[in-house]
C-alpha positions in Angstrom: -2.1 -69.0 -33.7 -5.5 -68.6 -32.2 -8.2 -70.6 -34.0 -11.2 -68.9 -35.3 -13.3 -71.5 -33.3 -11.7 -70.2 -30.0 -12.3 -66.6 -31.1 -16.0 -67.2 -31.6 -16.4 -69.5 -28.6 -14.7 -66.9 -26.3 -16.9 -64.2 -27.8 -20.0 -66.2 -27.1 -19.0 -67.4 -23.6 -19.0 -70.9 -25.0 -16.0 -72.4 -23.2 -13.1 -72.0 -25.6 -10.2 -74.4 -25.4 -7.7 -71.5 -25.1 -7.9 -67.8 -24.4 -7.4 -66.1 -27.8 -4.1 -64.1 -27.8 -2.3 -61.9 -30.3 0.9 -59.9 -30.5 1.3 -57.2 -33.1 4.5 -55.4 -34.0 4.6 -51.8 -35.2 6.8 -51.0 -38.3 9.1 -48.9 -36.1 10.0 -51.9 -34.0 10.9 -53.9 -37.2 13.0 -50.9 -38.5 14.9 -50.7 -35.2 15.4 -54.4 -34.2 15.4 -56.1 -37.6 17.1 -59.6 -37.6 17.1 -59.8 -33.8 13.3 -59.3 -33.7 12.8 -61.7 -36.6 14.7 -64.4 -34.7 12.6 -63.9 -31.6 9.4 -64.1 -33.7 10.6 -67.4 -35.2 10.8 -68.8 -31.7 7.1 -68.3 -31.2 5.2 -70.0 -34.0 2.2 -70.3 -31.7 1.7 -66.5 -31.9 3.1 -65.7 -35.3 2.8 -68.8 -37.4 5.6 -71.0 -38.7 8.6 -69.1 -40.2 8.9 -69.0 -44.0 11.9 -68.8 -46.3 10.7 -65.5 -47.6 13.1 -62.6 -46.6 11.3 -60.0 -44.5 11.6 -56.3 -45.6 12.3 -54.7 -42.2 11.8 -51.2 -43.7 8.5 -51.9 -45.3 5.7 -49.5 -44.2 2.4 -50.0 -46.0 0.3 -47.3 -44.5 0.6 -43.8 -45.9 0.4 -42.0 -42.5 3.1 -44.1 -41.0 5.7 -42.4 -43.3 7.7 -39.4 -42.4 6.2 -36.1 -43.7 2.7 -34.9 -44.4 -0.3 -36.7 -45.8 -3.7 -35.3 -46.7 -6.6 -37.6 -46.4 -9.9 -37.8 -48.4 -11.6 -35.3 -46.0 -8.8 -32.7 -46.3 -7.2 -33.4 -42.9 -3.4 -32.9 -42.8 -1.5 -35.7 -41.0 2.0 -34.9 -39.8 4.6 -37.5 -39.0 8.1 -37.0 -37.5 9.1 -40.7 -37.6 8.6 -43.4 -40.2 7.1 -46.5 -38.6 4.8 -44.7 -36.2 1.4 -43.3 -36.8 1.0 -39.6 -37.7 -1.3 -37.1 -35.9 -3.7 -34.6 -37.5 -2.3 -31.1 -37.4 -4.3 -29.5 -40.2 -8.1 -29.2 -39.6 -10.1 -28.2 -42.6 -13.0 -26.7 -40.6 -11.3 -24.3 -38.2 -14.3 -22.0 -38.1 -17.8 -23.1 -37.1 -19.2 -21.5 -40.2 -17.0 -23.8 -42.4 -19.2 -26.7 -41.4 -22.1 -25.2 -43.4 -20.2 -25.7 -46.7 -18.8 -29.2 -45.8 -19.4 -32.0 -48.3 -18.4 -35.6 -47.8 -15.7 -37.0 -50.1 -16.9 -38.8 -53.2 -14.0 -41.3 -52.6 -15.0 -44.3 -50.6 -12.3 -45.1 -48.0 -14.3 -47.5 -45.9 -13.7 -47.4 -42.1 -10.2 -46.2 -41.3 -9.3 -45.8 -37.6 -11.2 -42.8 -36.3 -14.3 -43.0 -38.6 -16.9 -41.2 -36.4 -15.9 -39.3 -33.3 -12.3 -38.8 -34.2 -13.4 -37.7 -37.7 -15.3 -34.9 -36.1 -12.2 -34.0 -34.1 -9.9 -34.2 -37.1 -12.2 -31.9 -39.1 -12.7 -29.2 -36.4 -9.8 -29.6 -34.1 -10.1 -30.8 -30.5 -10.6 -27.4 -28.8 -13.1 -26.2 -31.4 -15.1 -29.5 -31.2 -15.2 -29.3 -27.4 -16.6 -25.8 -27.6 -19.2 -27.1 -30.1 -20.2 -29.8 -27.6 -20.3 -27.2 -24.8 -22.4 -24.6 -26.8 -24.4 -27.1 -28.9 -24.9 -24.9 -32.0 -26.8 -26.3 -35.0 -23.5 -26.8 -36.8 -22.6 -29.6 -34.4 -25.5 -31.7 -35.5 -24.9 -30.7 -39.1 -21.3 -32.0 -38.9 -22.3 -35.2 -37.2 -25.0 -35.8 -39.9 -22.6 -35.3 -42.7 -20.0 -37.7 -41.3 -22.7 -40.3 -40.3 -24.3 -40.2 -43.8 -20.8 -40.9 -45.3 -20.3 -43.8 -42.9 -23.6 -45.3 -43.7 -22.7 -45.4 -47.3 -19.4 -47.1 -46.4 -21.4 -49.6 -44.3 -23.6 -50.5 -47.3 -20.5 -51.0 -49.5 -18.7 -53.1 -46.9 -21.7 -55.3 -46.2 -22.1 -55.9 -49.9 -18.5 -56.9 -50.2 -18.7 -59.3 -47.3 -21.8 -60.9 -48.9 -20.2 -61.1 -52.3 -17.2 -63.0 -50.8 -19.5 -65.3 -48.9 -18.2 -64.2 -45.5 -21.3 -64.8 -43.5 -21.4 -64.6 -39.7 -17.9 -63.4 -39.4 -16.4 -60.7 -37.2 -16.2 -57.2 -38.6 -13.8 -54.7 -37.0 -14.1 -51.0 -36.4 -11.8 -48.6 -34.6 -12.5 -45.2 -33.1 -10.8 -43.8 -29.9 -13.5 -42.4 -27.7 -11.6 -41.7 -24.5 -8.7 -39.8 -23.1 -6.2 -41.0 -20.5 -8.5 -40.6 -17.4 -11.9 -39.6 -18.7 -14.2 -39.1 -21.7 -13.8 -35.9 -23.6 -17.5 -35.2 -23.3 -20.0 -36.3 -20.7 -21.7 -39.7 -21.0 -25.0 -37.8 -21.4 -23.7 -35.9 -24.4 -22.2 -39.0 -25.9 -25.5 -40.8 -25.6 -27.3 -37.9 -27.2 -25.0 -37.2 -30.1 -22.8 -40.2 -30.8 -24.5 -43.4 -29.6 -27.2 -43.1 -32.3 -24.4 -42.9 -34.9 -22.7 -46.1 -33.9 -26.0 -47.9 -33.5 -27.0 -46.8 -37.1 -23.6 -47.9 -38.5 -23.5 -51.3 -36.7 -27.2 -52.2 -37.1 -27.0 -53.5 -40.7 -24.1 -55.8 -39.8 -25.8 -57.1 -36.7 -29.1 -57.7 -38.6 -27.2 -59.6 -41.2 -25.6 -61.9 -38.6 -22.1 -60.4 -38.3 -20.4 -59.8 -35.0 -19.0 -56.3 -34.4 -15.5 -55.8 -32.9 -14.7 -52.3 -31.7 -11.2 -51.0 -30.9 -11.4 -47.9 -28.8 -8.5 -46.3 -26.9 -8.8 -44.2 -23.8 -11.1 -44.1 -20.8 -14.5 -45.4 -21.9 -15.7 -47.4 -18.9 -18.9 -45.3 -18.5 -20.1 -45.9 -22.0 -19.2 -49.6 -22.5 -22.7 -50.7 -21.7 -24.0 -48.2 -24.3 -21.5 -49.6 -26.9 -22.9 -53.1 -26.3 -26.4 -51.7 -26.9 -25.2 -50.3 -30.3 -24.3 -53.9 -31.3 -20.7 -54.4 -30.2 -19.9 -58.0 -29.4 -16.2 -57.6 -28.7 -14.7 -54.5 -27.1 -11.0 -53.7 -27.3 -10.2 -51.3 -24.4 -6.9 -50.2 -22.9 -6.2 -51.7 -19.5 -4.4 -48.7 -17.9 -7.0 -46.1 -19.0 -9.9 -48.1 -17.6 -8.5 -50.4 -14.8 -8.9 -54.2 -14.5 -11.3 -54.1 -11.7 -13.6 -51.5 -13.4 -13.5 -53.6 -16.6 -14.4 -56.7 -14.7 -17.4 -55.1 -13.0 -18.6 -53.6 -16.3 -17.8 -56.3 -18.8 -17.3 -59.8 -17.2 -20.1 -62.1 -18.3 -21.7 -59.4 -20.4 -19.4 -58.6 -23.4 -16.2 -60.1 -24.6 -13.1 -58.0 -23.9 -10.1 -58.1 -26.2 -7.8 -56.5 -23.6 -5.2 -54.1 -24.8 -2.4 -54.9 -22.4 -0.4 -52.1 -20.9 1.7 -50.5 -23.7 2.8 -47.8 -21.2 4.3 -50.5 -19.0 6.1 -52.6 -21.6 9.1 -50.3 -22.2 9.9 -49.9 -18.5 8.9 -53.2 -16.8 11.0 -56.1 -15.8 10.1 -59.5 -17.5 8.7 -60.6 -14.2 6.4 -57.5 -14.0 5.2 -58.3 -17.5 4.4 -61.9 -16.5 2.6 -60.6 -13.4 0.6 -58.1 -15.4 -0.6 -60.7 -17.9 -1.4 -63.3 -15.3 -3.4 -60.7 -13.3 -5.4 -59.8 -16.3 -6.3 -63.4 -16.9 -7.2 -64.0 -13.2 -9.4 -60.9 -13.0 -11.1 -60.8 -16.4 -10.9 -64.4 -17.5 -13.3 -67.3 -16.8 -13.6 -70.9 -18.1 -16.6 -70.0 -20.1 -14.7 -67.3 -22.0 -15.3 -63.6 -22.5 -11.6 -62.7 -22.8 -9.1 -62.2 -25.5 -5.6 -60.7 -25.0 -3.7 -58.3 -27.2 -0.2 -56.9 -27.0 1.2 -54.2 -29.3 5.0 -53.9 -29.6 6.5 -50.5 -30.2 10.1 -49.7 -30.9 10.7 -48.6 -27.3 10.0 -52.2 -25.9 13.3 -54.0 -25.2 13.7 -57.3 -26.9 13.9 -59.1 -23.5 10.5 -57.7 -22.7 9.1 -58.7 -26.1 10.2 -62.2 -25.3 8.5 -62.0 -21.9 5.3 -60.8 -23.5 5.3 -63.7 -25.9 6.2 -66.3 -23.2 3.4 -65.1 -20.9 0.8 -65.0 -23.7 1.7 -68.6 -24.6 1.7 -69.7 -21.0 -1.6 -68.1 -19.8 -3.7 -68.8 -22.9 -4.2 -72.2 -21.4 -5.0 -70.9 -17.9 -8.5 -72.4 -17.8 -7.8 -75.5 -20.0 
C-alpha cells in the first residue's frame, strides 16, 4: 500500500520512493465476481493490504444512492438507480422553474461535502438544460442559486475544519469531488466558470489552505482549460480523467506545476487486452511522471472489467510504481 510519506512527497515534488498508486473496486464488481475477485485481491497485498480472516460480504452496499430504487437527498433532489452497486443519477430536480430559486432555502441538515457539492449541486437542483439556459441568459436567479449553495458549503467547511482540528489531523490531505467537465468540453465557457464558480471553490478551499491542509480535488470530464484556475483556488492534487483530457494536454498543463492523481482510462478497461492495459499505464508514467514526483495513479474497477484485465491493471500498477526508483 502507498505510504503517506510517498503521497506527500509526490504531491510536493520531493522525490518519492514510489509513485503512489491505488485500485478501487465498485460494489457492482464485488456483487458480480465475488470469490474470484477476492482471490485476485489477495494476490496483491501491495495494493490492497494483507488478506484477513474476516469473511467479505460481497453484497454489501454502504451508500444509499448505490441501491436500486429512488433516494431523496437533503436538498430534495431525487436520485434514481436501476442497478444496485452502481451510482444513481438525479432525475428529479426540485427547482424546475427559475422562479423556484427565489424560495430556495438550504437544508438545516449538515451533510458535509458529498460528490457534487457545488457545480453539480446547481445542476441537480435546476436540471442540466435549465441551468445551461441560466448561464446563457444570466438572470439574477443564477447568482441567487449560487449564493445559497455556497453559503451552505461554507458552513460545511467550518464544521469539517473544526472536526479535523479536534481529531488532531493537522497538515493532512482533505478531499473534495465535483465533476466540472463533459466528455469533450466544459459545460460553460472558461470565462463564465471563472466569473461564477472559481470564487466559490476559492472561498471553500481557502480556510483549509490557510490552516495548513492540502486540498485534493476529484473532477471528471474535460477540465483542461481551468486546471490552472483550480490550482489558484488552492488545489494541490487534481484527479482528472485521462481520456477526457489527454495525456499530452495534461502534461503541458500540470507537469511540474500541480500533482496529478491520474484517473486511468475506465472506458478502455472493459475492452482492452492485458497488453494494451500495460501499455496504457506505462505511457501515463512516461509522459506525466518524473523522478521528483507530481504523479499518482488511480484505477477504478467496474463490473464490466474482465478479471483478466483486473489482474493486468494490478500487475502494471505494481510494476510501474517503481519506474523512477
